C-alpha positions as CSV (number, residue, x, y, z in Angstrom):
1,M,-10.8,-9.3,-2.7
2,R,-13.4,-6.6,-2.4
3,R,-13.0,-2.5,-2.0
4,L,-13.0,-1.5,1.7
5,V,-15.8,0.4,2.8
6,D,-16.3,2.5,6.7
7,T,-17.3,-0.5,8.8
8,D,-13.7,-1.6,7.7
9,A,-11.9,0.5,9.5
10,R,-11.7,-1.9,12.4
11,A,-10.0,-4.5,10.5
12,L,-7.4,-2.3,8.7
13,A,-6.6,-1.0,12.3
14,L,-6.2,-4.6,13.7
15,L,-3.5,-5.2,10.8
16,G,-0.9,-3.9,13.8
17,S,1.1,-0.7,14.2
18,D,3.6,-1.9,11.7
19,A,1.5,-1.5,9.5
20,A,0.1,1.9,10.3
21,W,1.8,3.6,7.8
22,I,-0.3,2.7,5.4
23,H,-3.2,4.8,6.3
24,A,-1.5,7.5,8.0
25,S,-2.1,9.7,4.9
26,W,-5.1,9.0,4.8
27,G,-5.3,9.9,8.4
28,G,-6.0,6.7,9.4
29,A,-8.1,3.5,9.4
30,T,-11.1,5.3,9.3
31,G,-10.5,7.9,6.9
32,I,-8.8,5.2,4.4
33,S,-11.7,2.8,4.8
34,G,-14.6,4.8,3.5
35,S,-12.6,6.8,0.9
36,G,-13.0,4.2,-2.1
37,H,-9.4,4.4,-2.5
38,A,-8.4,0.9,-0.9
39,W,-9.1,-2.7,-2.1
40,G,-8.7,-5.7,0.9
41,A,-7.8,-9.4,0.7
42,F,-10.3,-10.6,3.9
43,L,-10.4,-14.6,4.4
44,K,-13.6,-15.1,7.8
45,G,-13.9,-11.2,8.6
46,R,-10.0,-10.9,9.0
47,L,-8.3,-8.2,6.6
48,L,-4.8,-9.6,5.2
49,A,-3.8,-7.9,3.2
50,V,-4.8,-4.4,1.8
51,A,-3.8,-2.1,-1.1
52,C,-4.7,1.7,-0.9
53,T,-3.6,5.1,-3.1
54,Y,-0.7,6.2,-1.0
55,F,-0.3,10.0,-2.2
56,L,-3.1,11.3,-4.4
57,G,-2.5,13.7,-7.3
58,S,-4.5,15.8,-10.0
59,R,-3.0,13.4,-12.8
60,Y,-1.2,10.0,-10.9
61,E,-2.5,8.1,-8.2
62,D,1.1,6.5,-6.0
63,L,-0.1,3.1,-4.7
64,A,1.3,1.3,-1.2
65,V,0.3,-2.0,-0.2
66,V,0.9,-3.8,3.1
67,T,-0.2,-7.4,3.7
68,A,-0.3,-9.8,7.2
69,P,3.4,-11.3,8.4
70,G,1.8,-14.6,8.1
71,H,0.3,-14.3,4.4
72,R,3.0,-12.9,2.3
73,R,3.7,-14.4,-1.2
74,E,0.5,-16.0,-1.3
75,Q,-0.4,-12.9,-4.4
76,L,-2.9,-11.6,-1.8
77,A,-1.0,-8.3,-2.5
78,L,-1.0,-8.4,-6.4
79,S,-4.7,-9.5,-6.1
80,C,-5.2,-6.1,-4.3
81,V,-3.0,-3.6,-6.5
82,V,-4.3,-5.1,-10.0
83,A,-8.0,-4.5,-8.6
84,L,-6.7,-1.0,-7.0
85,C,-4.9,-0.3,-10.4
86,A,-8.2,-0.5,-12.2
87,D,-10.3,1.3,-10.6
88,V,-7.4,4.1,-10.6
89,E,-8.0,4.2,-14.3
90,A,-12.0,4.3,-14.3
91,R,-10.9,7.6,-12.7
92,G,-9.3,8.9,-15.4
93,R,-5.5,9.0,-13.5
94,K,-2.3,7.3,-13.8
95,A,-1.4,4.5,-11.3
96,S,2.2,5.2,-10.1
97,W,4.6,2.9,-7.9
98,T,7.5,3.6,-5.5
99,C,10.2,2.2,-3.8
100,S,13.4,1.8,-3.0
101,R,16.0,0.4,-5.8
102,H,17.0,-2.3,-2.7
103,N,13.5,-3.5,-2.0
104,R,13.6,-6.7,-4.0
105,A,9.9,-7.5,-2.5
106,S,8.2,-4.6,-3.5
107,R,9.5,-4.1,-6.9
108,L,9.5,-7.9,-8.1
109,L,4.9,-7.0,-6.9
110,A,5.0,-4.2,-9.0
111,W,6.7,-6.0,-11.9
112,N,4.1,-8.5,-11.4
113,A,1.3,-6.1,-11.3
114,G,2.3,-4.4,-15.0
115,F,4.2,-1.6,-13.5
116,R,7.7,-0.6,-15.8
117,L,10.3,1.3,-14.7
118,E,10.1,4.5,-15.8
119,R,13.1,6.0,-13.8
120,E,15.4,5.7,-10.8
121,Y,15.4,8.7,-8.3
122,V,18.6,9.4,-5.8
123,H,16.6,10.5,-2.2
124,Y,17.3,13.5,0.1
125,A,17.0,14.8,3.1
126,T,18.1,17.6,5.9
127,G,18.9,17.2,9.4
128,S,19.8,14.9,11.7
129,M,18.5,12.0,11.8
130,S,17.3,10.2,15.4
131,T,17.2,6.6,15.0
132,G,14.9,6.2,18.6
133,S,12.1,7.1,16.4
134,L,12.1,4.7,13.5
135,T,9.1,2.5,13.3
136,G,8.3,-1.1,11.5
137,S,10.9,-3.7,10.0
138,R,12.6,-4.7,7.2
139,L,11.2,-6.8,4.6
140,V,13.4,-9.6,3.5
141,A,12.9,-11.2,-0.4
């Protein structure tokens, strides 16, 4: 368990295209790796889980986490999130967690990491959505 550094970009990219969303807001694996805003769990040089600041604000850092499919439920994500929360606090900011009310796995992870529900929200969008452009997979808790 450690903070990601520049040379971890390749390991992050090897998590695969289903996990690319985790570093998209940083301009890719290279952008987040050396930012100081990500922690990863490694085994024999392979990145198994990563937590990062997904959105960086002036007072809050909204966190995100992804775990390699074969290593879920091993508390790797929890360890990454807890380490990242300590960093966020050391930077003088507050960590936040955003997820769907129906994402049980994410809500349990947030609770176990020390987050407490502040409010639930409704998400609105405009325009039509093309289902052909959706990628990723549904998490089953």
